[in-house]
MARLONU-941024 format. One record per residue (C-alpha): residue number from 1; x, y, z. Coordinates in Angstrom, 2 decimals. Layout:
residues N
{pos = NUM X = X Y = Y Z = Z} .
...
***
This chain:
residues 74
{pos = 1 X = -5.15 Y = -26.78 Z = -0.88} .
{pos = 2 X = -1.54 Y = -26.92 Z = 0.31} .
{pos = 3 X = 0.38 Y = -30.06 Z = -0.54} .
{pos = 4 X = 2.90 Y = -31.63 Z = 1.81} .
{pos = 5 X = 6.36 Y = -30.16 Z = 1.37} .
{pos = 6 X = 5.17 Y = -26.81 Z = 0.04} .
{pos = 7 X = 4.99 Y = -23.43 Z = 1.67} .
{pos = 8 X = 2.36 Y = -20.75 Z = 1.43} .
{pos = 9 X = 2.81 Y = -17.02 Z = 1.84} .
{pos = 10 X = 0.90 Y = -15.53 Z = 4.74} .
{pos = 11 X = 0.84 Y = -11.97 Z = 3.48} .
{pos = 12 X = 4.49 Y = -11.15 Z = 4.13} .
{pos = 13 X = 6.32 Y = -10.00 Z = 1.04} .
{pos = 14 X = 9.94 Y = -9.13 Z = 0.56} .
{pos = 15 X = 11.13 Y = -5.55 Z = 0.24} .
{pos = 16 X = 11.78 Y = -6.16 Z = -3.46} .
{pos = 17 X = 8.19 Y = -7.37 Z = -3.97} .
{pos = 18 X = 6.79 Y = -4.33 Z = -2.16} .
{pos = 19 X = 9.04 Y = -2.02 Z = -4.18} .
{pos = 20 X = 7.90 Y = -3.60 Z = -7.44} .
{pos = 21 X = 4.23 Y = -3.31 Z = -6.40} .
{pos = 22 X = 4.75 Y = 0.32 Z = -5.44} .
{pos = 23 X = 6.38 Y = 1.16 Z = -8.76} .
{pos = 24 X = 3.61 Y = -0.64 Z = -10.66} .
{pos = 25 X = 0.89 Y = 1.18 Z = -8.70} .
{pos = 26 X = 2.50 Y = 4.55 Z = -9.34} .
{pos = 27 X = 2.83 Y = 3.89 Z = -13.06} .
{pos = 28 X = -0.70 Y = 2.51 Z = -13.36} .
{pos = 29 X = -2.63 Y = 4.88 Z = -11.14} .
{pos = 30 X = -0.64 Y = 8.10 Z = -10.84} .
{pos = 31 X = -2.58 Y = 10.08 Z = -13.42} .
{pos = 32 X = -5.99 Y = 9.01 Z = -12.13} .
{pos = 33 X = -5.20 Y = 9.72 Z = -8.49} .
{pos = 34 X = -3.37 Y = 12.96 Z = -9.24} .
{pos = 35 X = -6.45 Y = 14.42 Z = -10.90} .
{pos = 36 X = -8.49 Y = 13.78 Z = -7.76} .
{pos = 37 X = -6.00 Y = 14.77 Z = -5.08} .
{pos = 38 X = -2.56 Y = 16.14 Z = -5.70} .
{pos = 39 X = -1.34 Y = 15.67 Z = -2.16} .
{pos = 40 X = -3.18 Y = 12.69 Z = -0.70} .
{pos = 41 X = -6.48 Y = 11.24 Z = 0.38} .
{pos = 42 X = -5.65 Y = 9.90 Z = 3.86} .
{pos = 43 X = -4.27 Y = 11.61 Z = 6.94} .
{pos = 44 X = -1.98 Y = 9.51 Z = 9.14} .
{pos = 45 X = -1.44 Y = 10.79 Z = 12.67} .
{pos = 46 X = 1.92 Y = 9.53 Z = 13.93} .
{pos = 47 X = 4.22 Y = 9.89 Z = 16.89} .
{pos = 48 X = 3.82 Y = 11.28 Z = 20.38} .
{pos = 49 X = 3.53 Y = 14.79 Z = 18.95} .
{pos = 50 X = 0.61 Y = 13.66 Z = 16.72} .
{pos = 51 X = 2.26 Y = 14.76 Z = 13.46} .
{pos = 52 X = -0.26 Y = 14.65 Z = 10.59} .
{pos = 53 X = 0.88 Y = 13.26 Z = 7.24} .
{pos = 54 X = -1.28 Y = 13.57 Z = 4.12} .
{pos = 55 X = -0.60 Y = 10.50 Z = 1.98} .
{pos = 56 X = -2.04 Y = 8.71 Z = -1.03} .
{pos = 57 X = -3.89 Y = 5.51 Z = -0.16} .
{pos = 58 X = -2.72 Y = 4.01 Z = -3.45} .
{pos = 59 X = 0.89 Y = 4.20 Z = -2.24} .
{pos = 60 X = 0.04 Y = 2.73 Z = 1.16} .
{pos = 61 X = -1.81 Y = -0.17 Z = -0.46} .
{pos = 62 X = 1.09 Y = -0.90 Z = -2.80} .
{pos = 63 X = 3.75 Y = -0.70 Z = -0.10} .
{pos = 64 X = 2.05 Y = -2.58 Z = 2.73} .
{pos = 65 X = -0.03 Y = -5.76 Z = 2.92} .
{pos = 66 X = -1.87 Y = -4.60 Z = 6.07} .
{pos = 67 X = -2.75 Y = -1.24 Z = 4.48} .
{pos = 68 X = -3.75 Y = -3.05 Z = 1.29} .
{pos = 69 X = -6.19 Y = -5.17 Z = 3.30} .
{pos = 70 X = -7.55 Y = -2.17 Z = 5.21} .
{pos = 71 X = -7.85 Y = 0.16 Z = 2.22} .
{pos = 72 X = -8.67 Y = -2.33 Z = -0.52} .
{pos = 73 X = -11.88 Y = -2.40 Z = -2.54} .
{pos = 74 X = -13.73 Y = -4.70 Z = -0.13} .
***
């Protein structure tokens, strides 16, 4: 419940928060994820030229609330 006069985050975090989450995720999960895939486990297709980027989902989840929701455990 939200009390009068308080604010609630709606999933938007500051750049510092995202950076801290990213650093924590790397420190916590790097070894585990590196054993399974050295280069990445997701392919992002970006731009008009359809450039393919192989990235680690762990890093996307740590850096972005929308990716965290899409790629999370649920």
